[in-house]
C-alpha positions in Angstrom: 28.1 -1.3 19.6 25.1 -0.7 21.3 22.2 1.9 19.4 21.8 3.8 23.0 25.8 4.8 22.7 26.0 8.2 21.3 28.1 7.1 18.4 25.3 4.6 17.3 23.1 8.0 17.9 25.0 10.3 16.0 24.0 9.4 12.6 20.4 9.8 13.0 20.7 13.2 14.8 20.3 15.3 11.5 17.3 13.7 10.2 15.5 13.4 13.2 16.2 17.3 14.8 13.2 19.2 15.5 11.3 16.1 14.2 8.1 15.2 16.0 7.5 11.9 17.5 3.6 11.1 18.9 4.7 8.6 21.8 1.3 6.5 23.3 1.7 4.6 26.3 -0.6 2.0 27.8 -1.3 2.8 30.9 0.0 -0.7 32.2 3.3 0.3 31.0 3.5 3.3 33.5 3.1 1.0 36.4 5.5 -1.6 35.0 8.8 -1.2 37.0 10.5 -0.2 33.7 8.6 3.0 33.1 11.6 5.0 34.9 13.9 3.9 32.0 11.3 4.7 29.8 11.4 8.3 31.2 15.2 8.6 30.7 14.9 7.4 27.2 12.3 10.0 26.7 14.9 12.8 28.2 17.8 11.4 25.7 15.2 12.0 22.9 14.3 15.3 24.0 18.6 16.3 24.4 18.7 15.7 20.6 16.0 18.2 20.2 13.6 15.7 19.1 9.8 17.1 20.0 7.7 14.7 22.2 3.7 14.4 22.3 3.0 12.0 25.2 -0.5 10.2 24.6 -1.4 7.8 27.9 -4.2 4.8 27.6 -5.4 4.2 31.6 -7.5 0.9 30.7 -5.3 -0.6 33.5 -6.3 2.1 36.1 -9.4 2.2 35.2 -9.6 -1.4 36.2 -7.9 -1.3 39.1 -10.1 1.6 40.3 -13.7 -0.1 39.4 -12.0 -2.7 42.2 -11.5 -0.4 44.5 -14.6 1.1 44.3 -16.8 -1.9 43.9 -17.7 -0.7 39.9 -17.5 -3.0 36.7 -16.6 -0.6 34.4 -18.7 -0.5 31.2 -15.8 0.4 29.1 -12.2 -0.2 29.2 -10.6 1.1 26.2 -12.3 4.0 25.2 -14.5 1.7 22.7 -17.5 0.4 23.7 -20.0 2.3 25.7 -19.6 4.5 28.4 -21.6 5.3 31.2 -21.8 8.2 33.5 -20.6 6.0 36.4 -17.8 4.6 34.0 -16.7 8.3 32.9 -16.1 9.1 36.4 -14.0 6.3 36.3 -12.2 7.4 33.6 -11.6 11.0 34.4 -10.6 9.5 38.2 -8.0 7.1 36.7 -6.4 9.6 33.9 -6.3 12.2 36.1 -4.1 10.5 38.7 -2.3 8.5 35.6 -1.1 12.0 34.3 0.0 13.5 37.7 2.0 10.5 37.6 3.5 11.0 34.4 4.0 14.6 34.7 5.7 13.6 38.3 8.3 11.7 36.3 8.8 14.0 33.7 9.8 16.6 36.2 12.0 14.2 37.8 13.9 14.0 34.2 14.0 17.8 34.1 11.6 17.8 31.1 8.9 20.1 31.3 5.4 19.0 30.4 1.7 20.2 30.6 -1.7 18.2 30.5 -3.8 19.3 27.5 -7.3 19.8 26.6 -5.9 19.8 22.7 -8.6 16.5 21.6 -11.5 18.4 20.4 -14.0 15.0 20.4 -17.8 14.4 19.7 -19.8 11.7 20.5 -19.4 8.4 18.8 -23.2 8.2 18.8 -25.4 5.5 17.9 -23.6 2.3 16.0 -26.0 -0.8 14.8 -28.7 0.6 17.2 -26.8 0.7 20.1 -26.1 4.2 22.3 -22.5 4.5 22.9 -23.1 7.8 25.5 -20.1 9.2 26.7 -17.5 7.7 24.2 -16.4 10.1 21.8 -14.4 9.8 18.7 -12.0 12.5 17.9 -13.1 15.3 15.4 -9.9 17.7 15.4 -6.9 18.5 17.1 -5.6 22.4 18.6 -2.5 22.0 16.3 -1.9 25.8 17.0 -1.9 25.1 20.9 0.1 22.3 20.8 2.7 23.3 18.3 3.1 27.0 20.8 3.9 24.3 24.0 6.7 22.2 21.4 8.1 25.3 20.3 9.0 26.4 23.9 10.7 23.1 24.5 7.4 21.6 26.7 6.2 17.9 26.6 2.4 18.1 26.0 0.9 15.3 28.0 -2.6 14.2 26.3 -5.1 12.0 28.5 -7.3 9.7 27.0 -10.2 12.5 26.8 -11.5 14.9 24.4 -14.1 18.1 25.2 -16.8 19.5 23.1 -17.4 22.9 22.3 -20.0 23.3 25.4 -17.5 21.9 27.5 -19.0 18.0 28.1 -15.9 15.4 28.2 -16.2 11.9 26.5 -14.2 8.6 26.4 -11.9 8.3 23.8 -9.9 5.4 23.0 -5.7 6.5 23.2 -4.2 4.4 20.4 -7.1 6.8 18.1 -6.2 9.8 19.8 -2.2 9.1 18.9 -3.1 8.1 15.1 -4.9 11.7 14.7 -2.1 13.6 16.5 0.5 12.2 14.5 -1.4 13.0 11.2 -2.3 16.4 12.2 1.0 17.4 13.6 2.5 15.8 10.8 4.7 13.5 12.9 7.4 11.9 11.7 7.0 8.6 14.0 4.0 7.5 15.8 5.0 5.3 18.8 3.1 2.7 20.6 4.6 1.1 23.5 2.1 -1.8 25.0 2.9 -5.0 26.5 3.3 -6.9 23.2 6.6 -7.4 21.5 5.2 -6.5 18.1 3.2 -7.8 15.8 3.4 -11.6 15.0 2.5 -13.7 11.7 2.6 -17.4 12.1 4.5 -17.1 15.2 7.4 -15.0 13.8 7.3 -11.4 14.8 7.1 -9.1 11.8 9.7 -6.6 11.9 9.0 -4.4 9.0 5.7 -4.8 7.2 4.0 -2.3 5.1 0.5 -0.7 5.7 -0.9 -2.2 2.8 0.2 -5.5 3.6 -0.9 -5.1 7.3 -4.7 -3.8 6.4 -5.0 -7.0 3.9 -3.6 -9.3 7.2 -6.3 -7.6 9.3 -9.2 -8.1 7.0 -8.2 -11.6 6.2 -7.2 -13.0 9.6 -8.4 -11.0 12.6 -8.3 -13.7 14.8 -4.7 -14.2 14.9 -4.2 -10.5 16.3 -5.0 -10.1 20.1 -7.4 -7.2 20.6 -5.1 -5.0 22.0 -2.2 -5.3 19.3 -5.2 -5.1 16.6 -6.1 -1.7 17.9 -2.8 -0.5 17.4 -2.1 -1.9 14.0 -5.5 -0.7 12.9 -4.5 2.5 13.8 -1.4 2.1 12.7 -2.6 1.6 9.1 -5.4 4.4 9.6 -1.9 6.3 10.8 0.2 5.5 7.6 -2.5 6.1 4.9 -3.2 9.6 6.5 0.7 10.3 5.6 2.8 9.2 9.1 5.6 7.6 7.3 6.7 4.9 9.8 4.7 3.5 13.2 6.4 1.5 15.4 4.6 -1.2 18.0 6.7 -2.3 20.5 7.0 -3.7 24.4 7.3 -1.0 26.5 8.7 -3.4 29.3 11.8 -3.8 27.7 14.7 -2.1 28.4 16.2 0.4 26.0 13.2 -0.7 23.7 12.1 2.9 22.6 15.9 3.7 21.7 16.9 0.8 20.3 13.7 1.3 17.9 14.5 4.6 17.1 18.3 4.2 16.6 18.9 0.9 15.2 18.2 -0.9 11.7 17.0 -4.0 13.7 14.5 -2.5 16.2 12.9 -4.4 18.8 9.2 -4.6 17.6 7.4 -4.0 14.7 7.7 -1.2 12.4 5.0 -0.1 9.7 5.7 1.9 7.2 3.5 4.0 4.8 6.2 4.2 1.8 9.0 1.9 0.3 11.2 2.4 2.9 14.0 -0.3 0.9 15.6 1.0 -1.6 19.1 -0.2 -4.1 21.0 2.7 -5.0 24.6 3.1 -7.0 27.0 3.7 -4.7 28.7 7.0 -4.3 32.6 7.8 -3.7 31.1 8.9 0.0 30.1 5.3 0.2 33.2 3.6 0.1 33.9 3.6 3.5 30.3 1.9 4.3 31.3 -0.9 1.7 34.2 -1.9 3.8 32.7 -1.9 7.2 29.9 -3.9 5.9 31.8 -6.3 4.6 34.9 -6.5 6.8 34.0 -9.6 8.5 33.3 -11.2 5.6 36.5 -10.5 3.7 38.3 -12.1 7.2 36.7 -14.8 6.9 37.7 -15.2 3.0 34.2 -15.5 1.8 34.5 -12.2 -0.2 37.7 -10.9 -1.9 39.3 -8.1 -0.3 38.9 -4.6 -2.1 40.9 -1.6 -1.7 39.6 1.9 -1.3 41.5 2.6 -4.9 40.1 -0.5 -6.5 36.3 0.0 -5.6 36.6 4.2 -6.6 38.4 3.2 -9.7 34.9 1.1 -10.4 32.5 3.0 -8.8 30.0 3.0 -11.2 29.3 -1.1 -10.4 28.6 -1.0 -6.9 25.5 -0.8 -5.4 23.6 -0.3 -1.7 20.7 -1.8 -0.3 19.0 0.4 2.2 16.8 0.5 5.0 15.8 3.8 6.4 18.7 5.1 4.4 21.1 2.6 6.3 23.2 0.2 4.5 22.8 -3.3 4.7 23.6 -5.6 1.9 26.0 -4.5 -1.3 26.5 -5.7 -4.8 28.5 -5.2 -7.6 27.7 -5.8 -11.7 31.3 -5.7 -13.7 30.7 -6.1 -17.2 32.6 -7.7 -20.1 30.6 -6.6 -23.3 33.1 -8.0 -25.6 31.8 -11.3 -24.8 28.0 -10.1 -23.6 28.5 -11.2 -20.2 28.7 -9.6 -16.9 29.9 -10.9 -13.3 27.7 -10.7 -10.3 30.3 -9.7 -7.5 30.6 -8.5 -4.5 27.0 -9.9 -2.7 26.7 -9.4 0.8 23.7 -9.2 3.2 24.6 -8.3 7.0 24.0 -10.7 9.3 21.4 -9.0 11.4 19.2 -9.0 7.9 19.6 -12.4 6.6 16.8 -14.7 5.5 14.7 -11.6 4.8 14.8 -11.9 1.2 17.6 -9.1 0.5 20.3 -11.2 -1.4 17.4 -12.4 -3.8 16.3 -8.8 -4.3 20.4 -7.4 -5.5 20.4 -10.6 -7.5 17.5 -10.1 -9.3 18.3 -6.1 -9.5 22.0 -7.0 -11.2 20.2 -9.4 -13.6 17.8 -6.0 -14.6 20.5 -4.0 -14.8 22.5 -6.8 -16.7 19.4 -7.2 -19.3 19.3 -3.3 -19.6 23.0 -3.6 -21.0 22.5 -5.9 -23.2 24.4 -9.2 -21.6 23.4 -12.3 -22.1 24.8 -14.4 -19.2 26.0 -13.7 -15.9 28.3 -15.6 -14.1 29.8 -15.5 -10.5 32.5 -16.4 -8.3 31.8 -18.4 -4.8 34.0 -20.2 -2.2 31.3 -20.6 0.3 28.0 -19.5 -0.9 27.6 -21.8 -4.1 24.9 -23.9 -2.9 22.7 -20.6 -2.4 23.4 -19.2 -5.7 22.3 -22.6 -7.2 19.2 -23.4 -5.4 17.9 -19.9 -4.7 18.8 -18.0 -7.4 18.9 -20.1 -10.5 22.5 -20.9 -11.2 24.3 -23.6 -12.7 27.9 -24.8 -12.3 30.0 -23.8 -14.9 33.8 -24.1 -15.2 36.8 -21.5 -15.6 37.0 -22.0 -19.6 33.5 -20.1 -19.1 34.9 -16.9 -17.8 35.8 -14.0 -20.0 39.5 -13.9 -20.7 40.6 -11.0 -18.6 38.5 -12.5 -15.6 40.6 -16.2 -16.0 43.7 -14.3 -15.7 42.7 -13.0 -12.6 40.9 -16.0 -11.3 44.5 -18.4 -12.5 46.6 -15.6 -10.1 44.5 -15.4 -6.8 44.5 -19.3 -5.7 41.2 -18.8 -4.7 39.9 -21.8 -6.8 36.4 -20.5 -6.6 33.2 -22.5 -7.9 32.2 -21.0 -11.5 28.2 -20.1 -11.5 26.6 -19.0 -14.6 23.1 -17.9 -15.7 21.7 -17.1 -18.8 19.6 -14.1 -19.0 16.4 -14.2 -20.9 
C-alpha cells in the first residue's frame, strides 16, 4: 500500500491534526517540474487539518536575475555580504517568487498570505568583515502567524527580515525556517532541496540523532556539500531548541513530502531530537499488529504460526520495536524458571528496516530481561536464521537435550526439526 493512499495516511491523522509543519522550499524547487505536484501534497496536508508555514529561498532566482541584469550578486544564500545592489536583486527575485507561490496555492484552493513576521537585525562585522545588509533573525512575530494559522491561512515567508525602522535585510531561508519551527513549537521542520538527504560513506542516512549529526558536521565538514550542510546545521539547531523532527528531502521527487511524513521509511534523512525508537511490552490491542507484521514470515515457515488466542495467553512475553510509534519489529521471551532458562522467540524485523541493527537490539533487550529474571541461559530455535544467531548474536549450536522438558515435547510434535541454539548469560 502506498503511503499516499488514504488508508496509509489515516493512522497518522490523530497525531498530526492541528499541529504545525514548517516547510522550507529552495528557490530551485519552485522552478522544477515537480512543483505543481508538491502544491498538491501541501493541499493534502491542509485537508488533514495540519497547519503549514511555508518558507522559501531565492538563490536560484537571484542568480538568474543577476544574469538578466548583467550583475554578479555578492550573496546568493543570505550568509555572505549583501551590498545594496544585491539586496535590490534579492527583493525583486523574492517578490517574484512569492507571487508565483501564492498563485500556485490559489490554484489548489489554499488561502495564503505573504508576511513580514521575521524581525531581523544586521549580522554586523564578523572577522573584521562588514556584512552590510545581510541580517539574522532576532525574533518571530508568533502572535501574527498564529492568527493566520487559526483562520486556515498559509503564511508564506520570504528570505527577508525587517527591523523596527523599516529596513530590509537578506536572511538565509534555512535560518528563518529553524527560527519559525522553534518559536511556533512546530512538530516538524521539512527542508525541500535538490539533494536526497545526508550521506555518510556513500550511504543515505535515513535517521540520525541530532547529537550524532552535530559531531559529524564538526569532524567531517568536507564530506557534506555546502547546500546540504546548511540544512544539516540548522536541523541540529532546531532539534536543540525543541523541534522533535527535522526532515531533509529531495523536492524534485514526486510524492516525496507525503512519503516522508506518512511512512516509516521515508525518502530522505530525518534528524531527531529525542529517542524516537523504543522497545515496549506488547498490549492486547497490539495483537493485530503482531500478526500483520509477521504474516509473510509465517507463510514462508521462518516463524511458527501463532494464533490470537496463543499470543493473548502469554501476552506478557511479547515486545514490540517501534519507530515513531509504528511497529517494525518484535520478539518474545518465554521463561522456564525451573530450569533457569529462557526462550528467545518470535524475533522478526520488517524487511524495510533490515540491516539497521534492530535485530541485535531486540536480542540484547531480551538478554537483559532474562538476566533480570535470574535466568542463566537463553535458547532459541531456528530453521533459517541460525547462521545470523551464531555470527551476530553470539549463540552456539546445542541439541534437543538442552531444551526444558515442556519445550522438548512441543519440539518433537512440531516436525520442524529446528536447530537449537544456546547462549550463556553472565
